C-alpha positions in Angstrom: 44.6 182.3 72.0 43.2 178.8 71.1 46.2 178.1 68.9 48.7 179.1 71.5 46.9 177.0 74.2 46.7 173.9 72.1 49.8 174.3 69.9 51.4 171.0 70.7 48.1 169.1 70.4 47.4 170.7 67.0 50.9 169.8 65.8 50.4 166.2 67.0 47.0 166.1 65.2 48.6 167.3 62.0 51.4 164.7 62.2 48.7 162.0 62.9 46.7 163.1 59.8 49.8 163.2 57.7 50.8 159.8 58.9 47.3 158.4 58.1 47.3 159.9 54.6 50.7 158.3 53.9 49.5 155.0 55.3 46.4 155.3 53.1 48.4 156.1 50.0 50.8 153.2 50.6 48.1 150.7 51.4 45.9 151.6 48.4 48.9 151.4 46.1 49.9 148.0 47.5 46.3 146.7 47.4 45.9 147.9 43.8 49.2 146.3 42.6 48.6 143.0 44.4 45.0 142.8 43.2 45.8 143.5 39.6 48.6 140.9 39.7 46.1 138.4 41.0 43.5 139.3 38.4 40.9 140.9 40.7 38.6 143.3 38.8 38.7 147.0 39.4 35.3 147.2 41.1 36.5 145.0 43.9 39.8 146.9 44.2 37.9 150.2 44.6 35.7 148.6 47.2 38.6 147.3 49.3 40.4 150.7 49.0 37.2 152.4 50.2 37.1 150.1 53.3 40.7 150.8 54.0 40.1 154.6 53.8 37.0 154.4 56.1 39.0 152.3 58.6 41.8 154.9 58.7 39.3 157.7 59.2 37.8 155.9 62.2 41.2 155.2 63.7 42.0 159.0 63.4 38.6 159.9 65.0 39.4 157.6 67.9 43.0 158.8 68.4 42.5 162.6 68.1 40.5 163.0 71.4 43.3 161.3 73.3 45.8 163.8 71.8 43.8 166.6 73.3 43.8 164.9 76.7 40.4 163.2 76.8 40.3 160.4 79.4 39.1 157.0 78.3 36.2 157.1 80.8 34.9 160.4 79.2 35.2 159.0 75.7 33.4 155.8 76.7 30.6 157.9 78.2 30.2 159.9 75.0 30.3 156.8 72.8 27.8 154.8 75.0 25.4 157.8 75.0 25.7 158.2 71.2 25.2 154.4 70.6 22.2 154.4 73.0 20.5 157.2 71.1 21.3 155.5 67.7 20.1 152.2 69.0 16.8 153.6 70.1 16.4 155.5 66.9 17.2 152.4 64.8 14.9 150.2 66.9 12.1 152.7 66.0 13.1 152.3 62.3 13.6 148.6 62.2 13.7 148.4 58.4 16.9 150.5 58.3 18.4 148.3 61.1 17.4 145.2 59.1 19.1 146.6 55.9 22.3 147.5 57.8 22.5 144.1 59.5 21.9 142.4 56.1 24.6 144.6 54.6 27.1 143.4 57.2 26.1 139.8 56.7 26.4 140.2 52.9 29.8 141.7 53.3 31.0 138.8 55.4 29.4 135.8 53.8 27.5 136.7 50.7 28.4 134.3 47.9 28.1 137.0 45.2 30.5 139.9 44.8 30.8 143.2 43.0 31.0 142.5 39.3 28.9 139.3 39.3 25.9 138.9 37.1 22.9 137.6 39.1 19.2 136.9 38.8 16.9 137.7 41.7 13.8 135.4 41.8 11.2 137.8 43.1 7.7 136.7 42.0 6.5 140.3 41.7 9.6 142.0 40.2 12.3 139.5 38.9 15.6 141.2 38.2 18.7 140.2 36.3 21.8 142.5 36.3 25.4 143.0 37.3 26.2 143.9 40.9 27.9 147.4 40.8 28.1 148.1 44.5 27.1 146.6 47.9 26.2 149.4 50.3 25.1 149.5 53.9 21.4 149.7 52.9 21.1 148.4 49.4 22.7 146.6 46.5 23.2 148.4 43.2 22.3 146.4 40.1 23.0 147.5 36.6 20.4 146.0 34.2 21.1 145.1 30.6 19.2 148.1 29.4 21.6 150.4 31.5 19.1 151.2 34.3 20.5 151.3 37.8 18.3 149.5 40.4 18.8 149.7 44.1 17.6 146.6 45.9 17.3 146.5 49.7 19.8 144.2 51.4 17.2 142.5 53.6 15.3 141.4 50.6 18.5 140.0 49.0 18.8 137.6 51.9 15.1 136.6 51.7 15.0 135.9 47.9 16.5 133.1 45.9 19.4 134.4 43.8 21.1 132.7 40.8 24.6 133.4 39.8 24.6 133.9 36.0 28.2 134.9 35.4 31.2 135.5 37.7 33.1 138.8 37.2 30.8 139.9 34.4 31.5 143.6 34.9 33.5 145.4 32.2 36.8 146.8 33.6 36.8 149.6 31.0 33.5 150.9 32.4 34.9 151.0 35.9 38.0 153.0 34.8 35.8 156.1 34.6 34.9 155.9 38.3 
């Protein structure tokens, strides 16, 4: 009964998902080719492709309710309610909000990128390693002894950091990802 009632909407959703998958394939292929031609290391290419994929998923999540006939006013009510609950929850847990905000700032204007070797001047726990990933909450550093350290984003913006070497990551190690 459900499939008969919403047959055209389900077909339109399938077409949208197929279109988004094709766009994702084409864009990741183009990004990879252009990046390799310009000498960008594999870690950065994977990061850019991940952001493209997340953006396409969010576009799909926003379009699908309209296919099923949701009015913009109804969708705005749902999103405002969800964001209000999330905002209150994150205000109660300010450390998480601080790390997310720091992660966004780091993504936009952080002078160090994935693959750079850095030294963090923390008087209690100084670190030196290669940036493997910059996530929403923390930065992943690979130390020389092979240990993986997660360092909170908000502390990265509060500590002095020295760039030891640009693009120090080994591309062969990333191929396995």
